Phi, psi and omega in degrees: 000325184283322179298311179303317173300327177285326181291317185295316175300322179295314179296324181286330183284331170296317182298321170293325178291332186297337186292359181275357177293160180236344184252132184260121173221117182257134172234136178246113177245146181253148178299184185287160170297341186219130174218156174281158181300347179255014175247176180244149173259149180226154163240117188247128183242121181245133180249120187260135169069018173203154173284146180268103184267324181212147170204163184284174166286146175292155186285160173276146176244126185301126183068019170241151181246122180295138176249211182289166175240128178244156182236148174207163186213151173210152181230144181230133182239107173233126180062038177078354172270126182251130182236152176229157177222135175228143191225153177224135186232122170266130182255145176231127176259130181281140175261347177202166178282154178140184189248129188225157178236128167265113185294167176294153186211173180218138178242139170264114186242110186061037173088359176246133182282136180223138190242160176221147178280358184079192190191143172267140186233135177250124177254119181250188181308154183304143177280141181267350183270134178282347182263011183286150183287155178050053180281156180293093188225172180282128183289345187255001187298314173308310186299322180265009171087013181267150177276158186296132176271165182291159170305138181285148179276131180249139177239155182273124178271122177302141181248152173242078187209157176195158186247140191216143168259129179243133174245148183266352175213137176268345176216133179220160176277158178303120170102350180276143180286134160238130178279126184229130184232151165238136184207158176254131182248129174240141170277165178293334182281345184302137185242358181273145176270138182226151163225162181275149183229118178037060177299317178306317183290318185293319180294325180298324184287318173306306183301329171295333181270323185272334180298116180280152179272344182256028178210158176268139178248128172247098180288127184278003176046065175289115170260344178236136177267094183269161180264144185223130172275125177233159177239122179240125181046044174071016173241133183273134183231155173261129185249124173241100185280121177252347173198145174209141183202164175235120177263135174241103186293136180281331185213170185285161185142234185212142166249127183244127175256110192285176173295118184251134178273148173216120181262138181228152172282122173239132190264126167279149183262135178296139180284335177235074187302149163244174186285320186253355190276173176283102183267359170221159187226131185292131174219185185229145169215137177257130173260150178231141184267172173267147177283156185230138176230128179253124174277140181243114176274149173280158183285157178297167182299137175187142174311330186251008180315329183267001183246335188285152166286154179235131186163192173241120199223154174227163172261133173237123181245142179274352174222161184238288181228113179229158177239132179228159174270159179297129186087355185276119173286142173218161185266142175227124184252119167264099181259121181254116182241157173149205184250123183155193179278091180299323178298336185269353181301128178263172178288154180281154186291136171265134180256116188292134187218132181301144172071004175246122181239140176208173183227180183298146183278163168273138188242137179222144187223153175219124188246127168254131179242108172183164178054040171070026186203161171244133186225178173150199182215139171233128193245140179247109184265110177262142168254115183241148174227144180230125195270348180241135172298154173143190175259130181247121171261116183290344170305337181274355186235349178220145175199144183232121177266127185228169165246123171270103177308319186297321184266343183060035180226157174273140187222155180236138172254126178233140187296160178251351183290143182229130184247142178251118185250124182241156172104173186291157183295125175250022182289312175305317178304318188289319180297319175299314181298314182301321184281324171300315182300324175293321176290322179294323183301320185272001193297325187289312178295314175307306191294323174308313181301304176313308181301319182294319173296315184301311185293325175306312184295320180281333177295316179299316181299310185298327179286327178292317176301316176304313181295325172303299176309311172305314173302316185291320179296325178294314180302321181296311183296327180288320177298323173301314184302327181282000000 
């Protein structure tokens, strides 16, 4: 024991002395291209003439489990010149046979970045030879005078976890939103270790199955899988939401969410763990959600049942009571805000009214996705002129019909704004402007037509005159010859 300790202190002292070097030279060495299932793959970083003070996490390799990290150092004194070498080795244990790729990667060593092109690795059957290279052993066994250990035995740990599809309603009206989320849950008492496995690819495959063709989707676009503490039936769980969206069905019938698989990396635990050895092994477990069916009911009879929006909405106006002069233009904003399919909201119905002029509105919308619902506002901005003095109630000019699924009734939004118009009548002026405008709008085409007719008339006269002159000259020449 004393000899072992002395060896450790001596090597550690050499490692500290090597920090006196001044020039940094880094090499990244990758393990062999083919290994047995019971062997390890390594990434070795060697730093010359400088101590390794800091380094990044080593890259992940698909279907490989990271094991221990070992460090070593050496020092040489040749012709009075001292040089040192310091290495750090990351060990990887394969979980299954096959062909795998270590992608190109970059490591930061002592604050400087170094890159490697990666490597293709083939894992074959377990090697029967104990003398094979890179066997799965404790990397510090030789240092402490121990012999290589056998591959550890791994055991399955019982888990308390599930994957689920959650819907906020089991029955909706046509056009009403239903929120759908996919999440992985682990209880507080769960002892099994999990990691997510190719979540993006799995989600792409899932969405091909669950997206209905007869519904509009508002995707909440989850970019990070965050943990959330929830309580279900009095039991606390950690929730990892991977997808959330609200679907708005176009027609009556059913929205069917099938049974969905979700694969997680689940780690087996070493039966006899060691301090430096590989104490867990990567494995896979597939969880399945229960299918869901949402009933879609038709809207009650109404002349506009196939045109109205469905949700809870309110009217927002930019004006309430204002005074304007006859013929003076002003902006009126008919804003529809609330919970529902904001994108599908159509413009309010215009009721024709004498002496009130307006044009097609400018449209702006904002959609908010969060807290399990889709909300927002859609604004229709009108430019209005009124030509006669008096009191004008905009409720007689605009209206918007929708269906409220909570109350199961149709409702109508009408403006509250009232306009006081003062000044002389501009009705005749407006008519004149309209008539002149109609003439002026056609002036370019009409003028061209008039000019063409006029030129044609003069051109015909000119031709006829030239013909008469030619005939006269010809007659004179004939007479003279006689």
